[in-house]
Every structure is written in C-alpha cells, then in structure tokens.
C-alpha positions as CSV (number, residue, x, y, z in Angstrom):
1,M,35.3,69.8,12.9
2,M,36.3,72.5,10.6
3,N,37.6,70.0,8.1
4,R,34.4,68.1,8.2
5,V,32.2,71.1,7.7
6,L,34.5,72.2,4.7
7,S,34.2,68.7,3.1
8,I,30.3,68.7,3.4
9,S,30.3,72.1,1.8
10,I,32.8,71.1,-0.9
11,Y,30.3,68.0,-1.6
12,I,27.4,70.4,-1.8
13,I,29.1,72.5,-4.1
14,I,29.9,69.7,-6.4
15,F,26.4,68.4,-6.3
16,Q,25.0,71.8,-7.3
17,L,27.5,72.0,-10.1
18,L,26.7,68.5,-11.4
19,S,22.9,69.4,-11.0
20,C,23.3,72.5,-13.1
21,G,25.4,70.7,-15.5
22,E,22.3,68.2,-16.0
23,V,20.1,71.3,-16.3
24,V,22.2,73.0,-18.9
25,S,22.7,69.7,-20.7
26,Q,18.9,69.1,-20.8
27,Q,18.2,72.8,-22.1
28,V,20.9,72.3,-24.9
29,S,19.1,69.0,-26.0
30,D,15.9,70.8,-26.0
31,V,17.2,73.6,-28.1
32,K,18.8,70.9,-30.3
33,D,15.6,68.9,-30.8
34,S,13.3,72.0,-31.1
35,I,15.5,73.4,-34.2
36,Q,15.5,69.8,-35.8
37,V,11.8,69.5,-35.4
38,K,11.4,72.8,-36.9
39,K,13.5,71.8,-39.9
40,I,11.4,68.8,-40.4
41,Y,8.0,70.6,-40.5
42,T,9.6,73.3,-42.6
43,E,10.8,70.8,-45.3
44,A,7.5,68.8,-45.2
45,L,5.4,72.0,-45.6
46,T,7.5,73.7,-48.5
47,K,8.9,70.9,-50.3
48,G,7.1,67.8,-49.2
49,Q,6.3,64.9,-51.7
50,S,3.4,63.2,-50.0
51,Y,0.4,65.3,-51.8
52,A,1.9,64.5,-55.1
53,W,2.5,60.9,-54.2
54,L,-1.0,60.6,-53.2
55,D,-2.5,62.4,-56.4
56,Y,-0.7,59.5,-58.3
57,L,-1.8,56.5,-56.2
58,S,-5.2,57.8,-56.1
59,N,-5.9,59.2,-59.7
60,R,-3.7,57.1,-61.8
61,I,-3.9,54.0,-60.0
62,G,-7.2,54.2,-57.9
63,P,-8.9,51.5,-55.9
64,R,-6.5,48.6,-54.8
65,L,-8.5,45.8,-53.0
66,A,-6.2,42.9,-52.4
67,G,-5.9,40.6,-55.5
68,S,-7.0,43.2,-58.0
69,E,-5.1,44.9,-60.7
70,G,-5.0,48.0,-59.0
71,D,-3.2,46.3,-55.9
72,K,-0.5,44.9,-58.4
73,K,0.1,48.4,-60.0
74,A,0.1,49.9,-56.5
75,V,2.9,47.6,-55.4
76,A,4.9,48.2,-58.3
77,W,4.5,52.0,-57.9
78,G,5.4,52.0,-54.2
79,K,8.8,50.0,-54.9
80,K,9.7,52.3,-57.5
81,E,9.1,55.4,-55.7
82,L,11.0,54.0,-52.6
83,E,14.0,53.2,-55.0
84,K,14.1,56.7,-56.1
85,L,14.8,58.0,-52.6
86,G,18.2,56.3,-52.5
87,L,17.3,54.1,-49.5
88,D,19.9,51.5,-48.3
89,K,17.5,48.7,-49.3
90,V,14.2,48.2,-51.1
91,W,12.2,45.0,-51.3
92,L,9.0,42.9,-51.8
93,Q,7.9,40.7,-49.3
94,P,5.4,38.1,-50.6
95,V,2.1,37.9,-49.0
96,T,-0.8,35.4,-49.9
97,V,-4.0,37.4,-49.9
98,P,-7.9,36.9,-50.3
99,H,-9.4,37.9,-53.8
100,W,-13.1,39.1,-53.6
101,E,-14.8,41.0,-56.3
102,R,-17.9,43.0,-56.1
103,G,-19.4,42.3,-59.5
104,E,-22.2,44.5,-61.1
105,K,-23.6,47.4,-58.9
106,E,-26.0,46.3,-56.4
107,I,-29.7,47.1,-56.4
108,A,-32.2,47.6,-53.6
109,R,-35.6,48.7,-53.0
110,I,-38.3,48.9,-50.7
111,E,-41.6,47.1,-51.9
112,T,-45.0,48.3,-50.6
113,Q,-48.7,48.2,-51.8
114,F,-48.0,51.9,-52.4
115,G,-45.0,51.6,-54.7
116,N,-41.6,51.0,-54.6
117,F,-38.4,53.3,-53.4
118,D,-34.9,52.7,-54.3
119,L,-32.1,52.3,-51.8
120,A,-28.4,53.1,-51.8
121,I,-26.7,49.7,-51.2
122,C,-23.3,47.8,-51.3
123,A,-22.2,44.4,-50.7
124,L,-19.8,43.8,-47.6
125,G,-16.5,42.3,-48.4
126,G,-16.4,38.7,-48.4
127,S,-20.3,38.2,-48.5
128,I,-21.8,35.7,-50.9
129,A,-24.0,36.8,-54.1
130,T,-27.8,36.8,-53.9
131,P,-29.5,34.5,-56.5
132,E,-29.6,36.0,-60.0
133,T,-33.0,37.2,-59.5
134,G,-32.3,38.7,-56.1
135,I,-34.0,38.4,-52.9
136,T,-37.4,39.5,-51.7
137,A,-38.4,39.1,-48.3
138,E,-40.1,40.5,-45.0
139,V,-37.7,42.6,-42.8
140,I,-37.0,42.3,-39.1
141,E,-35.3,45.3,-37.6
142,V,-33.0,44.7,-34.8
143,Q,-30.5,46.7,-32.7
144,S,-28.0,44.0,-31.8
145,L,-26.5,40.5,-32.3
146,K,-28.0,39.1,-29.1
147,E,-31.5,40.3,-30.3
148,V,-31.2,38.1,-33.5
149,E,-30.3,35.2,-31.1
150,D,-33.1,36.1,-28.7
151,L,-35.5,35.9,-31.7
152,G,-34.0,32.5,-32.9
153,D,-36.2,30.9,-35.4
154,K,-38.5,34.1,-35.9
155,V,-36.0,35.3,-38.3
156,K,-36.1,32.2,-40.6
157,G,-37.1,33.3,-44.2
158,K,-36.6,37.0,-43.3
159,I,-34.0,39.7,-44.1
160,V,-32.4,40.9,-40.9
161,F,-32.1,44.7,-40.8
162,Y,-29.2,45.8,-38.2
163,N,-30.0,49.4,-37.4
164,R,-27.7,50.2,-34.5
165,P,-26.4,53.8,-35.1
166,M,-22.9,54.9,-34.1
167,P,-23.6,56.6,-30.8
168,A,-23.2,60.5,-31.6
169,D,-22.4,61.3,-28.1
170,K,-18.8,59.7,-28.2
171,I,-16.3,62.4,-29.2
172,E,-13.7,59.9,-30.3
173,T,-15.5,58.6,-33.5
174,F,-13.2,55.5,-33.6
175,K,-15.0,54.5,-30.1
176,A,-18.3,55.3,-31.9
177,Y,-17.5,52.9,-34.7
178,G,-16.0,50.1,-32.3
179,A,-19.6,50.2,-30.7
180,T,-21.3,49.3,-33.8
181,V,-18.8,47.4,-36.2
182,D,-20.0,44.0,-34.8
183,Q,-23.3,44.3,-36.7
184,R,-21.2,44.4,-40.0
185,Y,-18.7,42.0,-39.2
186,S,-20.8,39.3,-37.6
187,G,-24.4,40.2,-38.5
188,A,-24.8,37.8,-41.4
189,R,-23.1,35.1,-39.4
190,I,-25.6,35.3,-36.6
191,A,-28.7,35.7,-38.8
192,G,-27.7,32.9,-41.0
193,K,-27.6,30.4,-38.0
194,Y,-31.3,30.9,-37.6
195,G,-32.4,30.6,-41.3
196,A,-32.6,34.2,-42.2
197,V,-32.1,34.6,-46.1
198,G,-30.1,37.9,-45.8
199,A,-28.6,40.5,-43.7
200,I,-28.6,44.4,-44.2
201,V,-26.5,46.6,-41.9
202,R,-26.7,50.2,-41.4
203,S,-23.7,52.0,-42.5
204,M,-21.0,52.8,-40.0
205,N,-21.2,56.8,-40.4
206,L,-22.4,59.4,-38.2
207,S,-23.9,61.5,-41.1
208,I,-27.1,61.0,-42.5
209,D,-26.5,60.6,-46.3
210,N,-26.9,58.5,-49.3
211,Y,-23.4,56.7,-49.2
212,P,-23.3,53.1,-48.3
213,H,-20.2,52.0,-46.6
214,T,-18.5,48.6,-47.4
215,G,-16.3,46.8,-45.2
216,T,-15.2,43.3,-44.2
217,M,-17.5,40.5,-42.7
218,S,-17.1,37.0,-41.6
219,Y,-19.3,33.9,-41.8
220,G,-17.0,32.3,-39.1
221,E,-17.5,28.6,-39.0
222,N,-20.9,28.6,-40.5
223,P,-21.4,26.0,-43.2
224,D,-22.5,26.8,-46.6
225,H,-26.2,26.5,-46.1
226,M,-26.1,29.0,-43.4
227,K,-23.9,31.7,-45.4
228,I,-26.3,34.3,-46.5
229,P,-25.9,37.6,-48.7
230,T,-25.2,40.7,-46.7
231,A,-25.0,44.3,-47.6
232,A,-24.9,47.7,-46.1
233,I,-27.4,50.6,-46.9
234,S,-26.6,54.2,-46.5
235,T,-27.8,56.0,-43.1
236,N,-30.5,57.8,-45.0
237,G,-31.8,54.5,-46.4
238,A,-31.7,53.0,-43.0
239,E,-33.9,55.7,-41.7
240,T,-36.3,55.4,-44.4
241,L,-36.6,51.6,-44.1
242,S,-37.1,52.0,-40.6
243,K,-39.9,54.4,-40.7
244,F,-41.8,51.9,-43.1
245,L,-41.3,49.2,-40.6
246,Q,-42.6,51.2,-37.8
247,Q,-46.1,51.4,-39.8
248,K,-46.2,47.7,-40.4
249,D,-50.1,47.9,-39.5
250,K,-50.7,50.2,-42.2
251,I,-47.8,49.5,-44.9
252,K,-46.9,46.1,-45.9
253,T,-43.1,46.3,-46.4
254,K,-40.7,43.8,-48.1
255,L,-37.1,44.5,-49.0
256,Y,-35.6,43.3,-52.4
257,F,-31.8,43.2,-53.0
258,K,-29.6,41.9,-55.7
259,Q,-25.7,41.6,-55.8
260,S,-23.3,39.4,-57.8
261,C,-20.0,39.5,-55.8
262,K,-17.9,36.4,-55.6
263,T,-14.7,35.0,-53.8
264,L,-12.0,33.8,-56.3
265,P,-8.9,31.7,-55.5
266,N,-6.2,33.5,-53.1
267,A,-3.8,35.8,-55.0
268,Q,-0.2,36.9,-54.7
269,S,0.3,40.5,-53.1
270,Y,3.4,42.0,-51.5
271,N,4.4,44.0,-48.6
272,V,6.5,46.9,-50.0
273,I,9.6,47.6,-47.7
274,G,12.3,50.1,-47.6
275,E,15.0,51.0,-45.0
276,I,17.8,53.4,-43.8
277,K,20.3,51.3,-42.1
278,G,21.1,52.6,-38.5
279,S,24.5,54.0,-38.0
280,E,25.2,52.9,-34.4
281,F,22.3,50.4,-33.7
282,P,21.4,48.7,-36.9
283,N,19.7,45.7,-35.0
284,E,17.2,48.1,-33.5
285,I,14.3,48.7,-36.0
286,M,11.9,51.4,-36.2
287,V,9.2,51.0,-38.5
288,V,6.6,53.6,-40.1
289,G,3.9,52.4,-42.3
290,G,0.1,52.2,-43.6
291,H,-1.7,49.8,-45.9
292,L,-1.4,49.9,-49.5
293,D,-4.6,48.2,-50.1
294,S,-8.0,50.1,-50.2
295,W,-11.6,49.1,-50.9
296,D,-13.1,49.1,-54.4
297,L,-15.6,52.0,-54.3
298,G,-13.4,55.0,-53.9
299,D,-9.6,55.5,-54.5
300,G,-8.8,55.0,-50.7
301,S,-7.2,58.4,-50.4
302,H,-8.0,58.7,-46.8
303,D,-8.1,54.9,-46.0
304,D,-5.2,54.6,-46.3
305,G,-3.3,56.4,-49.2
306,A,-2.8,59.1,-46.8
307,G,-1.0,56.9,-44.3
308,I,1.2,55.6,-47.1
309,V,2.5,58.5,-48.5
310,Q,3.0,60.1,-44.9
311,S,5.0,57.2,-44.1
312,M,7.2,57.4,-47.4
313,E,7.7,61.1,-46.6
314,V,9.3,60.2,-43.3
315,L,12.0,58.4,-45.0
316,R,12.3,61.1,-47.7
317,L,12.7,63.8,-44.8
318,F,15.5,62.1,-42.9
319,K,17.3,61.7,-46.3
320,E,16.8,65.4,-47.6
321,L,17.8,66.6,-44.2
322,N,20.7,64.4,-43.8
323,I,19.6,63.0,-40.5
324,K,21.6,59.8,-40.4
325,P,19.5,57.7,-37.9
326,K,21.3,55.8,-35.2
327,R,18.8,52.9,-35.5
328,T,17.4,51.3,-38.7
329,L,14.4,53.3,-40.3
330,R,12.1,51.1,-42.2
331,V,8.9,51.9,-44.0
332,V,6.3,49.2,-44.7
333,L,3.5,49.4,-47.2
334,F,1.5,46.6,-45.9
335,A,-0.8,44.5,-48.1
336,N,-4.3,43.4,-47.3
337,E,-5.3,45.3,-44.3
338,E,-8.8,45.7,-45.3
339,N,-10.0,42.1,-45.6
340,G,-7.5,40.0,-43.8
341,L,-4.5,41.6,-42.3
342,A,-2.5,39.2,-44.2
343,G,0.4,41.7,-44.8
344,G,0.7,42.7,-41.1
345,K,0.7,39.2,-40.0
346,E,3.3,38.0,-42.6
347,Y,5.5,40.9,-41.6
348,A,5.4,40.1,-37.9
349,R,5.9,36.4,-38.6
350,L,9.0,36.9,-40.5
351,A,10.3,39.6,-38.2
352,K,10.1,36.9,-35.5
353,E,11.7,34.0,-37.7
354,N,14.6,36.4,-38.6
355,K,14.8,37.6,-34.7
356,E,14.4,41.1,-35.7
357,N,14.2,43.4,-32.8
358,H,11.6,46.2,-33.6
359,I,11.8,48.8,-30.8
360,V,9.2,51.2,-32.2
361,A,6.3,50.8,-34.8
362,L,4.1,53.8,-36.1
363,E,1.1,53.4,-38.2
364,S,-1.0,56.1,-39.9
365,D,-4.4,54.7,-40.7
366,S,-7.1,57.3,-39.4
367,G,-7.0,59.5,-42.4
368,G,-5.1,62.3,-43.7
369,F,-6.8,65.1,-41.6
370,T,-5.1,67.6,-39.3
371,P,-2.8,66.0,-36.6
372,R,-3.8,66.0,-33.0
373,G,-1.3,63.9,-31.4
374,F,-0.4,60.4,-31.0
375,G,-1.6,57.2,-29.0
376,F,1.0,55.0,-27.4
377,T,0.9,51.3,-26.3
378,C,3.9,51.0,-24.2
379,N,5.2,50.6,-20.6
380,D,5.2,53.4,-18.1
381,E,8.8,54.4,-18.7
382,N,8.4,54.7,-22.2
383,F,5.3,56.7,-21.7
384,K,7.1,59.1,-19.2
385,Q,9.5,59.6,-22.0
386,V,7.1,60.6,-24.7
387,E,5.4,62.8,-22.3
388,G,8.5,64.7,-21.7
389,W,8.6,65.6,-25.4
390,K,5.0,67.2,-25.5
391,S,6.5,70.7,-25.4
392,L,8.3,70.1,-28.6
393,F,5.0,69.6,-30.5
394,E,3.0,72.4,-28.7
395,P,4.1,74.9,-31.5
396,Y,2.4,72.5,-33.9
397,N,-0.9,72.4,-32.1
398,L,-0.1,68.6,-31.1
399,H,-1.8,68.1,-27.8
400,I,-2.8,64.4,-27.7
401,F,-0.4,62.1,-26.0
402,A,-2.4,59.2,-24.9
403,R,-2.3,55.7,-23.7
404,G,-3.5,53.2,-26.3
405,G,-2.7,53.2,-29.7
406,G,-1.1,51.7,-32.8
407,G,-2.8,50.1,-35.9
408,A,-3.9,46.9,-37.2
409,D,-1.1,46.2,-39.3
410,I,1.7,46.9,-36.6
411,G,-0.4,45.2,-33.8
412,P,1.3,41.9,-34.3
413,L,4.6,43.3,-33.4
414,K,3.6,44.5,-30.0
415,K,6.0,43.2,-27.2
416,D,6.2,44.3,-23.7
417,D,9.4,46.3,-24.0
418,N,8.7,48.1,-27.3
419,V,6.5,51.2,-28.3
420,I,3.4,50.9,-30.7
421,L,1.8,54.0,-31.6
422,G,-0.4,55.7,-34.0
423,L,-0.8,58.9,-35.5
424,R,-4.0,60.6,-34.3
425,P,-5.6,62.9,-36.7
426,D,-8.9,65.0,-36.2
427,S,-11.5,62.1,-36.7
428,Q,-14.7,64.0,-36.9
429,R,-15.1,63.7,-40.8
430,Y,-13.2,60.3,-41.2
431,F,-16.5,58.2,-41.1
432,D,-18.3,60.4,-43.7
433,Y,-15.6,58.7,-46.1
434,H,-14.5,55.6,-44.8
435,H,-15.2,52.7,-47.0
436,T,-17.2,54.6,-49.7
437,A,-17.3,55.8,-53.1
438,I,-16.4,59.4,-51.9
439,D,-13.1,58.4,-50.3
440,T,-11.3,60.2,-53.1
441,F,-8.6,62.6,-53.6
442,D,-10.4,65.7,-53.7
443,K,-11.3,65.2,-50.0
444,I,-7.6,65.6,-49.0
445,N,-6.4,68.8,-47.7
446,K,-2.5,69.2,-48.8
447,R,-1.5,71.2,-45.6
448,E,-3.1,68.8,-43.3
449,L,-1.6,65.7,-45.1
450,E,1.9,67.3,-44.9
451,L,1.4,68.3,-41.2
452,G,0.9,64.6,-40.5
453,A,3.8,63.5,-42.2
454,A,5.9,66.1,-40.4
455,S,4.5,64.9,-37.1
456,M,5.4,61.3,-37.7
457,A,8.9,62.1,-38.9
458,S,9.5,64.4,-35.7
459,I,8.4,61.7,-33.1
460,I,10.6,59.0,-34.8
461,Y,13.4,61.3,-34.8
462,L,13.0,61.7,-30.9
463,F,12.8,57.9,-30.6
464,D,15.8,57.5,-32.8
465,T,17.8,60.2,-30.7
466,Y,16.9,58.6,-27.3
467,G,15.9,55.1,-28.0
468,I,13.3,53.3,-25.8
469,K,13.3,52.7,-21.9
C-alpha cells in the first residue's frame, strides 16, 4: 500500500514539474515574441521606408489604371525597388488586363425653366460614352435595383437616378459600402434592360461633398443596344438633384450629361513578386500584398498605394532585422484589382497549377490609416491560435481580432486549411477619398502608415514562428 501511495505521489510531482515546464516555456516564448515585435515596430517607426516609397509612387508616377502608362511605370518601379532589398528572387508574372480610358472631363447639369445648375460628375469604370452632344432627359429617382425592375417600361427614355445613401448607422464603413455598391455595379445593367437612356449613381460616400466617386460597373450579358452610359455624381449633387425632383409640380427638371470614355483592346500588365526563401519549410508560402493599380482621378495613395508599400516594408523589415523566415515569405503587388481582379485570379491559377502551398495570405487594401487589428478567415483552431497573440499587440493599440477578413486579390487563394487575413485600419475617413480625385499623398499620415506596416510584419512573424493549425 505504501509503495502504491509513493508511486502516485511521484507521478503527481512529475506531472506538476512538466506542467511548470510548459508554463515556463510559454512565458519564455511570450517574452521572446514581445521583444521581436518591439524591434519590428521600432525599426518601422524610426527607419521605415514605406512613406518614402509611397511619395515616389504617388507623386512621381501617379494614377495607375490597368493598361495605362502609369501602370507600366509602376510595374517597373516595383520590380526595381524589390530588387534593391536583396531578396532571394524577384520576378514579373504576366497578366492580361482590361484597358478603359476616361477621355475628356465629364460635364453634367440640372436644366430647369429657371436656369441651369452644374453638377460634379465622373464616368464609372467600364461605361460607354454618351453621344458627342451628350444626353438630356427626364429623371426618375429610385432607391434600389428592384424598384427599377418594378417600374419596368416606365423608365424608357429616362435617366435613372440611384440615390440610396450609404447607411450612416453602420459603424463599420465597409458594411455601409457593401449595402449600397450594387447600385454602382449593376445600376446601368438593370436600367438598360428597360430602355433607360442613362444611369446616374449617388457616390459611395458618407460625407456630403462635391467629389464624385468612380468605380467599376458591369453590363453583364446585356446586348449592345441595352448598354447605356453611366456615371456617379457627388453626394452634394445627389442631394441637390433629389430636391429639384421633389418639386416636380413646380419645377420642370431634366438632367444633361456628357462623357467620352472608351474601352480599348486588352493590355499586358504584371503581378510584381519578390520572395525570401524559407529556411526550414520552403514549400509553405506566406503572402503579403496589395494592388498596384489605382483609379485615374487621384494618385491612389490610400487605394492602394498604402497597401503596396506596407507589404514591401514587411520584407524589408525581415531583411533589416535579420529575421530568417522558416517559411517562404512572398510579397505580391497585384495587377488590376480595381476593374477586373485579373492579377489575383492569375496568381491563384498559377499557384494551383504549380501545386504551391499557400498557408497564409495577408492583404492591406483598406487605406493607410491607424491600424486597429485584423480580420481572419480560417478554421476554429487557427482563430484560437491568433486570439492567443492578442496580448502581444495590446501595447500598440491593436484590439480587433475578428472573424471574416482578407482581400479581393487574395480571396482566390482560400482553402479549408489555410489562413486569409486583412489588415483593419480605422475606416471612418476611408470613403471620403475612395475612388476620388482627392485620394492623394497629402492625405497620408506617415506614422499611421508605418504602424500598419509594423503590424503586418509582426503578425507574419508569428505565423512564421508557429505555423498554422
């Protein structure tokens, strides 16, 4: 009996020692990780290159719509800068992209018996032009695509005006955007089916201002005779036009607009790719990226120049701090996110063809504002792991570790057993600039941009250290 009790006691002591060992081991790992994360933030905030890179990309190259001269210059610049980092490999991946041009500045005005009133307007990407003399027609205001379908032939010969605003009560502004963007993307397709001569869309913006927001649209399977010119007007212009239409018994209101955009034959562009080969698991690939193209009105500093330079900075930080990744770390500057997603689709196609194993993909495409955290699309085991890292980010005011996240370019890489995540900056100001002429370098805060890059590098360091579940 005594021997049995003694044996049990020994087992208990051994178990306690092992448990203490695990706790001590975890504490050592936490301290080690905390020190490394601190080094990453210090390097990014004191010697970071992201702001200087973005200065050149925005101010020396400028707008970079797919197929444009700016797009070509950006590709050459991206490859050159990645080569300067001394990565193990840098290359260009050919991508066929659409080529749409805006042409002359658009014109629009409200015409009434009391006079005309100019409106700020811009064509939506992919739209056809108006006739050379423009279009003048009566306007029907609607709040949804379904409303147009219910009206049917009543919109024939009219300009359909989609005026559903982004809902201001949604704290997450990307959800507000998602609640309204169908008007922009499909508005002309639906209106054209019923004989409308044009479609005008309220800009996707929570502010009331005079800056129209462009963005991609689609005619779907509509035949040519159902394709109608479509444009966005500023939120201030939308409010003004709506007020005129509400007084239809007193004021006879028509809308005139003119645009000269055109679609050219497809062009050649490239995904720009650089990588550091993994020292232990080179076949496990971690991707960081953003999209190199931008719309043509501004210089695309927030959308998505910020994401591009933050992603480049992740690899620079690894090199500068002599962090030798166990897994292959790759940066991808994706082509043609704005009006086709050709870059992301082609990258994923070739990854599948080459049987590449992408375990983690991180995108920054929500602006260069103060980082608040990350959104994760992954299984329960991986989400539990990243939740365990939250305390490492608390000193840097990152608190969002949420389900759901990624990016349009990395979406095609999703599998059941990998992790897709997106950087989540503060989004309250993002749609003031998104797809406008004022998405420019002067709207970038250097420190906020650098904090985002450091946050991305830190989460990638942790995934590299511990792998995925």
